[in-house]
C-alpha positions in Angstrom: 9.2 -9.5 -16.9 10.6 -10.1 -20.7 14.3 -8.2 -21.1 15.5 -7.6 -24.3 18.2 -9.7 -24.6 20.7 -7.1 -26.9 20.2 -4.4 -23.8 21.2 -7.0 -21.5 24.2 -8.3 -23.4 25.6 -4.5 -23.6 24.9 -3.7 -19.7 26.8 -7.0 -19.1 29.5 -6.0 -21.5 30.0 -2.7 -19.1 29.8 -4.1 -15.8 32.4 -7.1 -16.8 34.5 -5.2 -19.1 34.6 -8.0 -21.6 32.8 -9.3 -24.8 29.6 -11.0 -23.5 28.2 -13.1 -26.2 25.3 -14.8 -24.8 23.2 -15.1 -21.3 20.3 -16.0 -19.3 19.0 -14.6 -16.8 15.9 -14.5 -14.3 14.0 -11.3 -12.7 12.8 -11.2 -9.3 10.7 -7.8 -8.3 13.0 -5.7 -5.8 10.1 -2.5 -5.2 7.8 -1.4 -7.3 4.3 0.7 -7.7 2.2 2.5 -10.2 4.9 4.7 -11.0 8.4 2.7 -11.3 9.7 -1.0 -10.5 12.6 -2.1 -9.6 14.3 -5.4 -10.7 16.6 -7.9 -9.5 18.5 -10.1 -12.9 20.4 -12.8 -12.0 21.8 -15.4 -14.4 25.3 -16.7 -16.1 26.9 -14.9 -18.9 29.3 -16.5 -21.3 32.1 -14.5 -23.0 33.7 -14.9 -26.4 36.4 -17.5 -24.7 33.6 -19.5 -23.2 34.3 -18.5 -19.8 30.7 -18.9 -17.5 30.2 -15.8 -15.5 27.4 -15.3 -13.0 26.1 -11.6 -12.7 24.0 -10.0 -10.5 22.2 -6.3 -11.4 19.6 -4.0 -11.0 16.9 -2.9 -13.6 15.2 0.2 -12.7 12.5 1.1 -14.9 10.5 4.7 -13.8 7.6 5.9 -15.8 6.5 9.6 -15.5 4.5 11.1 -12.6 3.5 14.1 -10.9 5.2 15.4 -7.6 3.6 18.6 -6.3 5.7 21.9 -7.3 8.3 19.6 -8.8 7.7 18.2 -12.1 11.1 17.3 -13.4 11.5 15.1 -10.6 10.2 11.6 -12.2 13.6 12.0 -14.5 16.1 13.6 -11.9 17.6 10.4 -11.6 18.2 9.6 -14.8 19.4 13.0 -15.3 21.9 13.1 -12.4 23.2 9.6 -13.6 24.2 11.1 -17.1 26.2 14.3 -15.4 29.6 13.8 -14.0 27.9 13.8 -10.1 29.4 10.3 -10.1 33.0 11.8 -10.0 31.9 13.7 -6.7 31.7 10.9 -4.5 34.1 9.0 -2.7 35.3 5.8 -1.8 33.5 5.5 1.2 30.3 7.5 -0.2 29.2 6.7 -3.1 25.9 5.4 -5.6 25.4 2.4 -7.5 27.6 2.6 -10.7 25.3 2.8 -13.6 26.2 0.3 -16.6 23.5 1.8 -19.1 20.6 4.0 -19.0 18.2 5.5 -21.3 14.9 7.4 -21.6 12.2 6.8 -24.1 10.3 10.4 -24.3 7.7 9.5 -26.4 6.8 6.7 -23.1 7.9 9.2 -20.8 9.9 6.4 -19.2 13.5 5.6 -18.4 15.8 2.6 -17.7 18.7 2.5 -15.6 20.9 -0.6 -15.1 22.4 -0.3 -12.0 25.4 -2.4 -9.9 23.5 -4.5 -7.7 25.6 -4.0 -4.0 24.6 -7.1 -1.8 25.1 -4.7 2.1 22.9 -4.3 4.9 19.6 -2.2 4.4 16.6 -1.0 6.2 16.0 -1.8 9.7 18.9 -4.3 9.4 20.9 -1.1 10.1 22.9 -0.8 13.7 23.2 2.7 15.2 27.0 2.4 14.2 25.7 2.1 10.4 23.4 5.2 10.9 26.4 7.1 12.5 28.8 6.4 9.9 26.0 7.6 6.9 25.1 10.4 8.8 28.9 11.4 9.1 29.6 10.8 5.5 26.8 12.8 4.3 28.3 15.7 6.1 31.2 15.1 4.4 30.0 14.8 0.8 27.8 17.8 1.4 31.2 19.7 3.1 33.2 18.6 0.0 30.5 20.3 -2.5 29.9 23.4 -0.6 34.1 23.9 -0.1 35.2 23.4 -3.4 32.1 23.8 -5.4 32.9 21.4 -8.8 32.5 22.6 -11.9 29.0 20.0 -12.2 27.2 21.8 -10.0 26.8 24.5 -12.7 25.9 21.9 -15.4 22.7 20.4 -12.9 19.7 22.1 -14.6 17.0 19.5 -13.1 17.2 20.2 -9.3 14.5 20.7 -7.3 14.6 24.7 -5.9 15.3 25.3 -2.4 12.1 26.2 -1.8 10.5 23.0 -2.1 10.3 22.0 1.2 8.8 24.8 2.4 6.3 25.4 0.0 5.5 21.6 0.1 5.2 22.0 4.1 2.8 24.7 3.7 0.4 23.0 1.2 0.2 19.9 2.8 -0.3 22.2 6.5 -3.4 23.7 4.8 -5.5 20.9 4.2 -7.7 20.6 7.2 -7.5 16.7 7.2 -4.1 16.8 8.0 -4.4 19.8 10.5 -7.3 17.8 12.5 -6.5 14.4 12.1 -2.5 15.2 14.0 -5.0 16.9 16.9 -7.5 14.2 17.5 -8.0 11.1 19.6 -8.2 9.1 16.4 -4.8 9.8 15.5 -3.1 6.4 16.2 0.7 8.1 16.8 1.7 7.7 20.0 1.1 11.1 22.0 5.2 12.3 22.3 5.1 12.6 18.7 1.6 14.1 18.0 2.5 16.3 20.5 6.3 17.3 18.6 4.3 17.5 15.3 1.9 20.5 16.9 4.8 22.3 18.8 6.9 22.3 15.2 4.0 23.8 13.2 2.9 26.2 15.6 6.5 27.6 15.4 7.0 27.0 11.9 7.4 30.2 11.0 10.4 30.8 12.9 11.5 27.3 12.1 11.6 27.8 8.3 13.4 31.5 8.6 16.3 30.1 11.0 16.6 27.4 7.9 16.8 29.9 5.7 19.4 31.4 7.3 22.1 28.5 6.9 24.2 27.4 4.3 22.6 25.9 1.2 24.5 22.4 0.6 23.4 19.8 -1.9 20.4 17.6 -0.1 19.4 14.0 -1.0 16.3 14.8 0.3 14.9 11.1 0.8 17.9 9.8 3.1 16.7 7.1 5.3 16.9 3.7 6.0 15.6 1.8 2.7 18.1 4.3 0.5 21.1 3.5 2.7 23.2 0.2 2.1 26.1 -0.7 4.1 28.7 -2.6 2.8 32.1 -3.8 3.1 32.4 -0.7 5.8 31.5 1.8 3.0 27.8 3.8 2.1 25.9 4.0 -0.8 23.1 5.9 -1.4 20.4 5.1 -3.5 17.0 7.0 -5.1 18.0 10.3 -6.1 14.9 11.8 -7.9 13.8 14.0 -4.9 17.2 15.9 -5.2 17.3 19.7 -4.7 19.2 22.7 -6.3 18.7 26.4 -5.1 18.8 28.4 -8.3 20.8 31.4 -7.1 23.6 30.4 -9.6 26.0 33.6 -8.4 26.4 31.9 -4.8 27.1 28.7 -6.8 25.6 26.8 -4.0 23.2 23.6 -4.3 20.6 22.1 -3.0 18.6 18.2 -3.2 15.9 16.7 -1.3 14.7 17.3 2.3 16.2 20.5 1.6 18.0 20.5 5.3 20.8 23.3 4.6 22.7 21.0 6.6 25.0 22.1 9.2 27.0 18.8 9.0 29.8 19.9 6.9 
């Protein structure tokens, strides 16, 4: 992959907080698909004083795409990084530092140059790490719910609090989904199938109970591949599905999975 050298050098200046005059680089795909690609960028940067500095940073390139009921989600991560939300995180729970971000409105694409966090993620996470991640997320949600920092009022590109419900009802109406989970061709274990069928049977009651819970800022894609454990801390990536309640009079906000969480 070709990278604009001027843009990379600017990013490295922000990363190292010193004057970088030249660099070499290599790129390695970390993951990618039809709507976005993520690369690990590595190399040796040279300072104005001649010092050689190895580096690893992440480049995320996201293209516009349509998520059902949530048209602004494709650029949400860019918008969040451009806000002051980063100041609400703690040392124990955060997202990767963004060194540079830009959006191309004509091409409907943005780029994020992010901190590379060398840690444990995915199925390599242990049970204790899962527990810590859940604890830190609950503390973070509780902090925002209690303190109501001003940044929450300025986040105008979060999906609506009803997104989870509307999406569930939308896909629930697809016969192929309804029929498959109940068919002998379904490859899911029987106990999982029955759990999903029972949830579906009582969906209206469950959704009504959820709607009575406090609204909190939710990531809505809080699972193993988006969690990174490093040096006893938790970092959370991929914020494009974040949720929000539009009821500004309550001043309470949401983000994806829209679990009005009791974890506070």
